C-alpha positions in Angstrom: 0.0 0.0 0.0 1.3 3.5 -0.8 0.2 6.6 1.0 2.1 9.9 0.7 5.2 8.1 -0.5 5.0 5.5 2.2 5.0 1.8 1.4 4.3 -1.2 3.5 6.1 -4.5 3.4 6.1 -7.8 5.2 7.6 -11.2 5.3 5.7 -14.2 3.8 3.6 -14.9 7.0 3.2 -11.3 8.0 4.9 -11.7 11.4 7.4 -9.1 10.4 6.1 -5.8 8.9 7.9 -2.6 7.9 7.3 0.7 6.3 9.5 2.5 3.6 9.2 6.2 3.1 10.0 8.4 0.1 11.1 6.3 -2.8 13.9 3.9 -3.6 17.3 5.1 -4.7 17.3 2.4 -7.4 15.3 -0.5 -8.7 17.0 -3.2 -10.8 17.7 -6.8 -11.4 20.7 -8.8 -10.1 22.0 -11.9 -11.8 24.8 -12.9 -9.5 25.1 -16.4 -8.1 24.8 -15.1 -4.5 21.5 -13.3 -5.2 20.1 -16.2 -7.2 20.8 -18.6 -4.4 19.4 -16.3 -1.8 16.2 -15.6 -3.8 15.9 -19.2 -5.0 15.2 -17.8 -8.5 17.1 -17.2 -11.8 17.2 -13.4 -11.2 16.5 -11.1 -8.2 14.4 -8.0 -8.5 15.7 -5.5 -5.9 15.1 -2.0 -4.6 17.7 0.1 -2.7 16.7 2.5 0.1 18.4 4.7 2.6 18.4 2.9 5.9 16.7 5.9 7.6 13.7 5.3 5.3 13.1 1.7 6.6 11.3 1.1 9.8 10.3 -2.3 11.2 6.8 -1.8 12.7 6.1 -5.3 13.9 8.0 -8.5 14.6 11.6 -7.2 15.2 12.0 -10.2 17.5 11.4 -12.5 14.6 14.2 -11.1 12.4 17.2 -13.4 12.0 20.3 -12.4 10.1 23.3 -13.8 8.4 26.4 -11.5 7.9 28.7 -12.1 5.0 28.7 -13.5 1.5 29.9 -17.1 1.4 29.9 -17.1 -2.4 32.3 -14.3 -2.8 36.1 -14.6 -2.7 36.3 -10.9 -1.7 36.6 -10.5 2.1 35.4 -7.0 2.0 32.0 -7.9 0.6 29.6 -7.9 3.5 25.9 -8.1 3.3 23.6 -8.6 6.3 20.6 -10.7 5.1 17.5 -10.6 7.3 14.6 -12.9 7.2 11.6 -14.0 9.4 12.5 -16.9 11.7 8.8 -18.0 11.7 8.3 -18.5 8.0 11.7 -18.0 6.4 10.5 -15.1 4.3 13.1 -12.7 3.2 12.7 -9.1 4.5 15.8 -7.1 3.5 19.5 -7.0 3.2 21.8 -4.3 4.7 24.7 -3.3 2.5 26.8 -1.2 4.9 29.6 -0.5 2.4 27.0 1.1 0.1 25.1 2.8 2.9 21.9 1.2 1.5 19.3 -1.4 2.3 18.1 -3.8 -0.4 14.5 -4.7 -0.1 13.2 -7.4 -2.5 10.6 -5.8 -4.7 8.1 -8.6 -4.2 7.7 -7.9 -0.5 6.7 -4.2 -0.9 3.0 -3.8 -1.3 1.9 -1.4 -4.0 5.3 -0.6 -5.3 5.3 0.1 -9.1 8.6 -1.7 -9.8 10.4 0.0 -12.7 13.9 -1.4 -13.0 16.5 0.9 -14.5 19.3 -1.7 -15.1 20.7 -5.1 -14.6 23.8 -5.9 -12.5 26.3 -8.9 -12.7 24.7 -9.7 -16.0 27.7 -11.8 -17.1 26.6 -14.4 -14.5 23.1 -14.6 -15.9 21.3 -18.0 -16.3 18.2 -16.3 -17.4 19.0 -13.8 -20.2 16.6 -10.9 -20.4 16.3 -8.9 -23.6 14.6 -5.7 -22.3 16.9 -3.0 -23.7 18.0 -1.9 -20.2 21.7 -1.4 -19.5 23.5 -4.6 -18.4 26.4 -4.0 -16.0 29.4 -6.2 -15.0 28.9 -5.0 -11.4 27.3 -1.7 -10.5 26.9 1.5 -12.4 29.8 4.0 -11.7 27.5 6.4 -9.8 26.7 3.5 -7.4 30.4 2.8 -6.8 30.8 0.1 -9.4 33.0 -0.1 -12.5 30.3 1.1 -14.8 31.4 -1.5 -17.4 28.4 -2.6 -19.5 28.2 -6.1 -20.9 26.3 -7.4 -24.0 22.7 -8.2 -23.8 22.5 -11.9 -24.6 
């Protein structure tokens, strides 16, 4: 639900609920192996928000987290993935190095998901021909290399 630039989200069972204010900094798709395994899908639709715009309104006690990225060889890659310990539903992932929180688009009610680009496209197992920019990692303005890869 959206009211005055406020969105509501929840885990799968609804035990954990949260609000997001203003709008996302970015909306995109990730094709990396880590996100695919975490989402249990061939591609992950994500939204990035400033942490101050996310507020858990119910069920904080049900949030469980895992810190790190076991699929990365880079020791400096740290993500704090959080999910509901009642249903296992994903809620959000903190990316402290980026200063942003990744909220899966699917858990945000009423969000009009309009992706702007794809990241880690060279790892894709589900090619998407949508004309959006495909990046090796992140766009330069988001701290990545900005290197684009071919749409396959």
